[in-house]
Every structure is written in C-alpha cells, then in structure tokens.
PATISE-706113 format. One record per residue (C-alpha): residue number from 1; x, y, z; residue in three letters. Coordinates in pm, 1 decimal. Example, Ala and Ser with C-alpha at 12.3 -4.5 7.8 and 13.67 -1.06 7.14 Angstrom:
BEGIN
<1,<1230.0,-450.0,780.0>,"ALA">,
<2,<1367.0,-106.0,714.0>,"SER">,
//
This chain:
BEGIN
<1,<2249.9,1531.1,-1213.2>,"UNK">,
<2,<2305.3,1320.8,-866.5>,"UNK">,
<3,<2150.4,1651.7,-718.5>,"UNK">,
<4,<1876.5,1629.0,-940.6>,"UNK">,
<5,<1790.0,1257.5,-847.6>,"UNK">,
<6,<1816.0,1332.2,-492.9>,"UNK">,
<7,<1609.3,1618.6,-484.6>,"UNK">,
<8,<1332.6,1416.8,-660.5>,"UNK">,
<9,<1369.8,1126.0,-428.2>,"UNK">,
<10,<1294.7,1352.9,-122.2>,"UNK">,
<11,<1069.7,1613.0,-252.4>,"UNK">,
<12,<833.8,1418.6,-479.0>,"UNK">,
<13,<888.1,1040.2,-443.3>,"UNK">,
<14,<680.4,889.5,-167.6>,"UNK">,
<15,<824.5,970.9,181.0>,"UNK">,
<16,<1018.9,749.5,400.0>,"UNK">,
<17,<878.4,621.3,771.5>,"UNK">,
<18,<989.2,856.7,1038.4>,"UNK">,
<19,<1238.0,730.7,1273.6>,"UNK">,
<20,<1440.7,517.3,1013.0>,"UNK">,
<21,<1786.6,589.1,1053.1>,"UNK">,
<22,<1864.7,532.4,680.7>,"UNK">,
<23,<1661.1,620.9,359.5>,"UNK">,
<24,<1508.0,351.8,152.4>,"UNK">,
<25,<1423.6,306.6,-226.6>,"UNK">,
<26,<1125.3,230.4,-410.2>,"UNK">,
<27,<899.9,373.9,-155.9>,"UNK">,
<28,<576.6,424.1,-401.4>,"UNK">,
<29,<556.8,26.3,-258.6>,"UNK">,
<30,<453.4,189.1,71.6>,"UNK">,
<31,<136.6,341.0,-87.3>,"UNK">,
<32,<-205.5,179.6,-56.0>,"UNK">,
<33,<-320.7,-11.3,-346.7>,"UNK">,
<34,<-676.7,-95.5,-176.2>,"UNK">,
<35,<-934.3,134.4,-162.3>,"UNK">,
<36,<-1084.1,-39.3,145.2>,"UNK">,
<37,<-739.5,-82.2,319.9>,"UNK">,
<38,<-684.1,301.1,230.0>,"UNK">,
<39,<-1023.4,394.2,417.0>,"UNK">,
<40,<-921.2,196.7,739.5>,"UNK">,
<41,<-622.0,442.6,793.3>,"UNK">,
<42,<-391.7,328.4,463.9>,"UNK">,
<43,<-274.6,-3.6,637.9>,"UNK">,
<44,<-469.9,-302.6,648.9>,"UNK">,
<45,<-378.0,-668.8,643.5>,"UNK">,
<46,<-646.2,-850.8,797.6>,"UNK">,
<47,<-985.7,-799.7,643.7>,"UNK">,
<48,<-1143.8,-1101.9,466.4>,"UNK">,
<49,<-1320.9,-1001.0,144.0>,"UNK">,
<50,<-1351.4,-1069.2,-213.2>,"UNK">,
<51,<-1119.1,-789.7,-305.2>,"UNK">,
<52,<-844.2,-844.6,-554.5>,"UNK">,
<53,<-664.5,-526.2,-434.0>,"UNK">,
<54,<-590.2,-657.5,-85.4>,"UNK">,
<55,<-348.1,-909.4,-230.3>,"UNK">,
<56,<-123.8,-621.1,-255.3>,"UNK">,
<57,<-167.5,-543.9,98.8>,"UNK">,
<58,<-135.8,-918.2,221.3>,"UNK">,
<59,<-61.0,-1223.4,-20.0>,"UNK">,
<60,<-266.8,-1457.8,206.2>,"UNK">,
<61,<-560.1,-1253.4,123.3>,"UNK">,
<62,<-531.6,-1390.2,-229.0>,"UNK">,
<63,<-717.5,-1693.8,-98.1>,"UNK">,
<64,<-1060.7,-1474.5,-45.8>,"UNK">,
<65,<-1053.5,-1394.2,-414.4>,"UNK">,
<66,<-1306.4,-1546.6,-659.4>,"UNK">,
<67,<-1167.7,-1734.8,-949.3>,"UNK">,
<68,<-1055.1,-1547.1,-1282.8>,"UNK">,
<69,<-1095.8,-1195.2,-1126.6>,"UNK">,
<70,<-934.7,-906.0,-1265.0>,"UNK">,
<71,<-860.3,-561.8,-1050.3>,"UNK">,
<72,<-792.8,-233.9,-1175.4>,"UNK">,
<73,<-666.8,27.5,-908.0>,"UNK">,
<74,<-600.8,417.1,-962.0>,"UNK">,
<75,<-467.7,688.0,-718.7>,"UNK">,
<76,<-399.4,1030.4,-758.2>,"UNK">,
<77,<-87.8,1076.6,-531.7>,"UNK">,
<78,<-53.1,1437.6,-611.0>,"UNK">,
<79,<-65.6,1699.0,-879.3>,"UNK">,
<80,<105.0,1551.6,-1192.1>,"UNK">,
<81,<202.8,1207.7,-1024.9>,"UNK">,
<82,<-33.3,904.6,-1082.1>,"UNK">,
<83,<-31.4,570.9,-930.3>,"UNK">,
<84,<-206.2,271.9,-1095.9>,"UNK">,
<85,<-197.6,-90.4,-1085.1>,"UNK">,
<86,<-378.2,-417.5,-1180.1>,"UNK">,
<87,<-415.3,-752.8,-1103.8>,"UNK">,
<88,<-533.7,-1124.6,-1207.0>,"UNK">,
<89,<-644.1,-1391.4,-976.7>,"UNK">,
<90,<-672.7,-1761.1,-1087.0>,"UNK">,
<91,<-790.6,-2032.2,-836.3>,"UNK">,
<92,<-596.4,-2337.7,-886.2>,"UNK">,
<93,<-732.2,-2582.5,-636.6>,"UNK">,
<94,<-941.9,-2566.2,-345.6>,"UNK">,
<95,<-625.8,-2493.9,-124.0>,"UNK">,
<96,<-436.1,-2282.9,-374.8>,"UNK">,
<97,<-461.5,-1959.0,-553.1>,"UNK">,
<98,<-220.4,-1786.5,-784.5>,"UNK">,
<99,<-226.5,-1392.8,-884.7>,"UNK">,
<100,<-15.3,-1174.4,-1076.2>,"UNK">,
<101,<-17.9,-819.4,-1089.3>,"UNK">,
<102,<179.7,-491.9,-1174.1>,"UNK">,
<103,<249.5,-128.9,-992.3>,"UNK">,
<104,<317.4,168.2,-1156.7>,"UNK">,
<105,<374.8,520.8,-1076.7>,"UNK">,
<106,<436.4,804.6,-1334.9>,"UNK">,
<107,<600.1,1134.8,-1164.4>,"UNK">,
<108,<540.3,1325.5,-1470.1>,"UNK">,
<109,<794.2,1552.3,-1657.4>,"UNK">,
<110,<991.8,1774.1,-1443.9>,"UNK">,
<111,<1284.2,2057.8,-1516.2>,"UNK">,
<112,<1628.1,1984.4,-1501.8>,"UNK">,
<113,<1843.6,2270.7,-1367.7>,"UNK">,
<114,<2218.6,2316.1,-1321.7>,"UNK">,
<115,<2369.7,2439.2,-966.1>,"UNK">,
<116,<2272.6,2809.3,-1054.1>,"UNK">,
<117,<1936.8,2737.1,-1126.6>,"UNK">,
<118,<1941.8,2790.8,-1523.6>,"UNK">,
<119,<1707.5,2537.0,-1686.0>,"UNK">,
<120,<1895.4,2279.2,-1906.3>,"UNK">,
<121,<1596.2,2078.5,-1996.4>,"UNK">,
<122,<1325.7,1843.9,-1884.5>,"UNK">,
<123,<1336.5,1490.1,-1755.6>,"UNK">,
<124,<1085.2,1218.8,-1652.0>,"UNK">,
<125,<1056.2,929.3,-1387.9>,"UNK">,
<126,<864.3,629.8,-1327.7>,"UNK">,
<127,<873.6,308.5,-1146.7>,"UNK">,
<128,<704.0,-3.4,-1148.2>,"UNK">,
<129,<675.1,-341.9,-983.8>,"UNK">,
<130,<591.4,-691.8,-1157.4>,"UNK">,
<131,<444.5,-917.4,-888.8>,"UNK">,
<132,<354.5,-1290.1,-873.1>,"UNK">,
<133,<160.2,-1420.7,-580.8>,"UNK">,
<134,<73.3,-1763.6,-456.7>,"UNK">,
<135,<-154.2,-1820.6,-157.6>,"UNK">,
<136,<-229.1,-2191.5,17.5>,"UNK">,
<137,<-417.8,-2304.5,287.6>,"UNK">,
<138,<-140.0,-2446.1,524.9>,"UNK">,
<139,<-430.7,-2553.6,780.2>,"UNK">,
<140,<-764.2,-2521.4,884.4>,"UNK">,
<141,<-811.1,-2157.0,895.1>,"UNK">,
<142,<-456.1,-2075.4,830.5>,"UNK">,
<143,<-358.6,-1952.2,485.1>,"UNK">,
<144,<12.2,-1868.6,392.6>,"UNK">,
<145,<95.7,-1622.0,108.1>,"UNK">,
<146,<410.9,-1502.7,-83.9>,"UNK">,
<147,<444.9,-1250.7,-341.0>,"UNK">,
<148,<766.5,-1222.1,-561.7>,"UNK">,
<149,<854.6,-901.1,-724.2>,"UNK">,
<150,<1080.0,-723.5,-977.8>,"UNK">,
<151,<1111.4,-334.6,-920.4>,"UNK">,
<152,<1240.4,-118.1,-1183.5>,"UNK">,
<153,<1314.1,279.3,-1139.9>,"UNK">,
<154,<1380.5,527.5,-1397.3>,"UNK">,
<155,<1493.7,874.7,-1357.7>,"UNK">,
<156,<1610.6,1046.1,-1646.3>,"UNK">,
<157,<1907.2,892.4,-1780.4>,"UNK">,
<158,<1955.8,663.5,-1469.6>,"UNK">,
<159,<1801.8,314.8,-1389.0>,"UNK">,
<160,<1798.0,99.3,-1078.9>,"UNK">,
<161,<1658.3,-257.2,-1040.0>,"UNK">,
<162,<1565.0,-472.9,-730.6>,"UNK">,
<163,<1415.2,-814.9,-645.1>,"UNK">,
<164,<1180.6,-865.9,-359.1>,"UNK">,
<165,<927.8,-1071.5,-126.6>,"UNK">,
<166,<633.8,-1031.2,55.6>,"UNK">,
<167,<563.2,-1298.5,313.3>,"UNK">,
<168,<189.2,-1323.5,486.9>,"UNK">,
<169,<-11.9,-1542.0,704.5>,"UNK">,
<170,<-372.3,-1509.5,802.3>,"UNK">,
<171,<-543.8,-1681.9,1092.6>,"UNK">,
<172,<-925.6,-1646.4,1025.7>,"UNK">,
<173,<-1196.5,-1771.2,1241.5>,"UNK">,
<174,<-1544.8,-1752.4,1056.8>,"UNK">,
<175,<-1765.6,-1858.7,1352.5>,"UNK">,
<176,<-1627.3,-1575.5,1563.4>,"UNK">,
<177,<-1530.8,-1340.1,1286.0>,"UNK">,
<178,<-1177.9,-1278.6,1426.1>,"UNK">,
<179,<-887.9,-1247.2,1187.7>,"UNK">,
<180,<-530.8,-1213.8,1271.5>,"UNK">,
<181,<-238.6,-1160.4,1029.3>,"UNK">,
<182,<134.2,-1111.5,996.4>,"UNK">,
<183,<317.5,-973.3,691.3>,"UNK">,
<184,<670.9,-884.6,617.2>,"UNK">,
<185,<697.9,-657.0,310.7>,"UNK">,
<186,<983.7,-607.6,67.6>,"UNK">,
<187,<1251.9,-836.7,177.6>,"UNK">,
<188,<1517.8,-812.6,-63.8>,"UNK">,
<189,<1753.0,-542.2,-229.0>,"UNK">,
<190,<1876.1,-404.5,-533.0>,"UNK">,
<191,<2053.2,-585.0,-809.6>,"UNK">,
<192,<2136.7,-259.5,-991.8>,"UNK">,
<193,<2190.3,85.2,-827.7>,"UNK">,
<194,<2149.3,442.1,-970.9>,"UNK">,
<195,<2527.4,486.3,-864.8>,"UNK">,
<196,<2756.6,275.9,-667.4>,"UNK">,
<197,<2596.3,284.0,-363.5>,"UNK">,
<198,<2301.7,1.6,-332.0>,"UNK">,
<199,<1977.8,149.1,-160.9>,"UNK">,
<200,<1747.2,-40.7,84.8>,"UNK">,
<201,<1412.4,-185.5,5.8>,"UNK">,
<202,<1148.6,-32.4,235.9>,"UNK">,
<203,<1087.1,-329.3,480.4>,"UNK">,
<204,<807.0,-317.7,671.1>,"UNK">,
<205,<684.7,-569.1,919.9>,"UNK">,
<206,<328.3,-575.7,1007.9>,"UNK">,
<207,<88.1,-729.0,1261.7>,"UNK">,
<208,<-278.9,-685.1,1257.7>,"UNK">,
<209,<-642.8,-794.8,1392.5>,"UNK">,
<210,<-969.9,-758.1,1250.0>,"UNK">,
<211,<-1288.6,-863.1,1463.2>,"UNK">,
<212,<-1671.2,-822.8,1307.0>,"UNK">,
<213,<-1930.1,-808.9,1597.6>,"UNK">,
<214,<-2221.7,-1048.4,1574.5>,"UNK">,
<215,<-2466.9,-795.6,1742.1>,"UNK">,
<216,<-2387.0,-520.2,1545.8>,"UNK">,
<217,<-2297.2,-479.3,1161.0>,"UNK">,
<218,<-1958.6,-333.9,1259.0>,"UNK">,
<219,<-1607.3,-447.6,1178.3>,"UNK">,
<220,<-1302.0,-278.6,1353.2>,"UNK">,
<221,<-907.0,-335.7,1277.9>,"UNK">,
<222,<-613.9,-234.9,1417.6>,"UNK">,
<223,<-270.7,-283.4,1252.2>,"UNK">,
<224,<93.1,-230.2,1380.8>,"UNK">,
<225,<336.5,-109.9,1117.0>,"UNK">,
<226,<719.1,-67.1,1096.5>,"UNK">,
<227,<773.9,-304.4,1378.5>,"UNK">,
<228,<1148.8,-322.7,1348.5>,"UNK">,
<229,<1205.1,37.6,1412.1>,"UNK">,
<230,<1176.8,206.8,1756.1>,"UNK">,
<231,<1327.2,531.0,1738.5>,"UNK">,
<232,<970.0,707.6,1747.2>,"UNK">,
<233,<671.0,668.5,1983.6>,"UNK">,
<234,<480.2,356.1,1965.5>,"UNK">,
<235,<121.8,556.7,1868.9>,"UNK">,
<236,<296.7,607.0,1546.5>,"UNK">,
<237,<335.4,264.2,1484.7>,"UNK">,
<238,<-73.5,202.1,1517.0>,"UNK">,
<239,<-326.3,222.6,1232.0>,"UNK">,
<240,<-717.5,225.8,1327.9>,"UNK">,
<241,<-1002.5,151.9,1131.0>,"UNK">,
<242,<-1381.9,56.2,1143.3>,"UNK">,
<243,<-1644.8,-17.4,877.4>,"UNK">,
<244,<-1993.1,-80.0,895.7>,"UNK">,
<245,<-2117.5,-346.8,686.9>,"UNK">,
<246,<-2475.6,-232.1,589.2>,"UNK">,
<247,<-2513.2,-570.8,363.5>,"UNK">,
<248,<-2291.0,-814.9,195.1>,"UNK">,
<249,<-2244.7,-582.1,-57.6>,"UNK">,
<250,<-2225.9,-231.1,76.9>,"UNK">,
<251,<-1954.4,-120.5,324.2>,"UNK">,
<252,<-1840.3,236.9,462.2>,"UNK">,
<253,<-1536.4,290.3,658.1>,"UNK">,
<254,<-1342.1,527.0,847.6>,"UNK">,
<255,<-944.4,517.6,974.0>,"UNK">,
<256,<-680.9,720.8,1126.6>,"UNK">,
<257,<-312.5,670.9,1079.0>,"UNK">,
<258,<-105.2,830.9,1361.5>,"UNK">,
<259,<228.8,847.9,1188.3>,"UNK">,
<260,<86.4,995.1,876.5>,"UNK">,
<261,<-44.0,1259.6,1081.1>,"UNK">,
<262,<248.0,1359.8,1259.9>,"UNK">,
<263,<478.0,1321.7,957.8>,"UNK">,
<264,<294.0,1583.0,751.3>,"UNK">,
<265,<211.0,1838.2,1035.8>,"UNK">,
<266,<340.0,2185.9,911.6>,"UNK">,
<267,<352.5,2509.3,1102.6>,"UNK">,
<268,<502.9,2596.5,1458.6>,"UNK">,
<269,<334.3,2646.9,1787.2>,"UNK">,
<270,<-49.7,2715.1,1767.4>,"UNK">,
<271,<-45.1,2718.0,1408.7>,"UNK">,
<272,<91.3,2360.1,1358.2>,"UNK">,
<273,<-172.4,2129.7,1198.4>,"UNK">,
<274,<-178.7,1823.8,1005.4>,"UNK">,
<275,<-462.1,1976.7,794.1>,"UNK">,
<276,<-637.4,1647.8,824.4>,"UNK">,
<277,<-343.7,1367.1,713.7>,"UNK">,
<278,<-397.8,1072.4,904.9>,"UNK">,
<279,<-767.7,1055.6,866.0>,"UNK">,
<280,<-916.2,846.9,596.5>,"UNK">,
<281,<-1243.3,721.1,474.4>,"UNK">,
<282,<-1425.3,541.1,189.4>,"UNK">,
<283,<-1717.6,300.0,83.7>,"UNK">,
<284,<-1772.9,27.7,-149.3>,"UNK">,
<285,<-2024.5,-174.9,-346.9>,"UNK">,
<286,<-1955.7,-545.7,-391.6>,"UNK">,
<287,<-2158.1,-759.1,-599.8>,"UNK">,
<288,<-2151.1,-1112.2,-734.8>,"UNK">,
<289,<-1916.9,-1011.9,-1014.0>,"UNK">,
<290,<-1851.2,-650.1,-1011.3>,"UNK">,
<291,<-1697.9,-423.5,-735.0>,"UNK">,
<292,<-1605.3,-79.9,-695.5>,"UNK">,
<293,<-1448.3,65.9,-404.5>,"UNK">,
<294,<-1356.3,406.3,-308.2>,"UNK">,
<295,<-1120.9,605.7,-69.9>,"UNK">,
<296,<-998.1,939.8,35.9>,"UNK">,
<297,<-675.8,993.0,232.0>,"UNK">,
<298,<-372.4,1221.0,239.6>,"UNK">,
<299,<-31.1,1092.9,159.9>,"UNK">,
<300,<175.3,1397.1,57.1>,"UNK">,
<301,<177.7,1712.0,245.6>,"UNK">,
<302,<89.8,1934.6,-81.2>,"UNK">,
<303,<-204.6,1716.1,-187.8>,"UNK">,
<304,<-540.6,1492.7,-116.9>,"UNK">,
<305,<-558.7,1156.6,-263.8>,"UNK">,
<306,<-860.2,956.7,-404.3>,"UNK">,
<307,<-802.8,558.7,-430.4>,"UNK">,
<308,<-1057.6,387.0,-677.5>,"UNK">,
<309,<-1062.0,-9.2,-718.5>,"UNK">,
<310,<-1251.4,-176.6,-990.1>,"UNK">,
<311,<-1323.8,-561.9,-1009.3>,"UNK">,
<312,<-1482.7,-823.3,-1221.0>,"UNK">,
<313,<-1522.5,-1165.8,-1191.3>,"UNK">,
<314,<-1546.0,-1372.8,-1520.8>,"UNK">,
//
C-alpha cells in the first residue's frame, strides 16, 4: 500500500517546486485560492483589494476586506480533482481584523492494484486545512498578519496531520500606490505521519511589490517565491503580472510564472514545449457587496484550470 501512496503523491497531488532537495507533504497548500492572484501568474502577495480570497496569499491583506464578508472559491485542478475553499471575515476594530477559512481538495476515487497490476479495489484521497487569520495595523501604512492552520490528509486507510503558520507583513503607500510585502508560508510540521517518517511542510518565503501608475489605469506586480532554495536559475523565482483597472469595480489581468513554465515542459529538442503553462489571465467584477473573479491557468501537466471566486458582504 505504501507504493500506492507514493504513486498518488507524485502523480496526482500538486507537484513540488523544482530544485528542492527533499519532497514535501500537503502540496495542495501551494495552489492559488485567489483568482486575482491566479491571473497575475499564480503568486501575488501585494495587491490591495477588498477580496477575501487574497487572505490565503498573505494574512496581512485581511485588513483590506470589508466587515462580515463571506468568500467561496473553486478550482478544477485536473480531471476528477476539485479544490475548494471558503472564508468569513470580521473587522474587530479600526486596527484589527479576524478571518476563518478552510481549504479542501478531493482527489476522487482511484484504483488500488498489487505489484503485478491486478486490481484489488478502489480507494479515495482528500486533504483539508482549517485556518484562522488575524491582521493588525502595526504602524501607519504597515499591517502584519498571522494565519494558524491545522492540516489533515487522508489516503485510503492512511492519515496524517500537521500544524502550520503563515506570517505576513504589508507596507502600503496609498498616495503613491506602492505596496510591498514579505510572507513566510507553511512554517510548522507534521504531528502524525503516514508511516514512521515525518514529512516536511511546503515552506515558501516570498517577497513582492506592486505599483499602480497615476497616469495610467495599470498596476504591475512582481513576486519572488521559494527564496530559501537556490538550486535552480533565478528567473524561476520570479512571477510577473499586470492588471488593467478599468474602474474601481472592473479589472482584467495577465501574468507569467517562469518556474511553472519550465516544470511543465514536455517533449525533447525541437518538440519541447510548455503548452501554455506559466501563462495566466483573468478578470473580475467587484461591486459594493458582491464580487466575482475568474482566472485561467495551468497547474498540472495534464489539464487546464479555472479559478472562480465569489464574495458577498452582509
């Protein structure tokens, strides 16, 4: 059965970052929740919007979400695999905001076989993360945030559990429309392993910047990801994005993720191609109470993905 688990981990579950020396567990935590961030290359920790899905990218961004806002999110990761999440945000005071959320991924039903390939039956697999977020204004234009999470994974008769923390800080200059952030994601570790060996959380240290131009309704963003690993070229640490702000309510964006494009290349020589992986785009409508954001991207070599976010403020 252990071979079945490893085949699932490396074939179906979200792939690990290239260049890391060791495998990590709970890699569904790497998948983008926010369609806006997804449109801008899949990684963004700096855009300031009234968007509850951005809390999953950077806990400090909870400070920009309206009081009593519910967010529902869905992504078709690949055929037969669905990724969903939700959140509720409550403003506690002028300086503090609290949010609760959940992420859930279902890998569907899969065949269980023995070493000779004979089918023995079927098994299912799923994972989820329960999360609580607090954002607090530390100083003028500076907000800090923390997310604590309990992570659970189930594969056939095997289970594992972990606890983790995300730490984020954002510095926003509204007069000049500069936003800078640093986020440490998935600090922590397993408290119960599948077997005797305890796996690692998918830790990711990120730094980002966004700038909105006063003369043009355009915002550009750059995010550095996986900053604690240096075994691959620098360009694969970069995620770029730009969105056009048609009004306070309507946006459209485009992004490129160099690492994802390289990871998903198939073929050899002249036939080598990423088949559009790395490129993403999306658009959204954000009204006073209702929000709808949609993005397209490629997060698995076998499939294209669509991210949909719905938000409503009571």
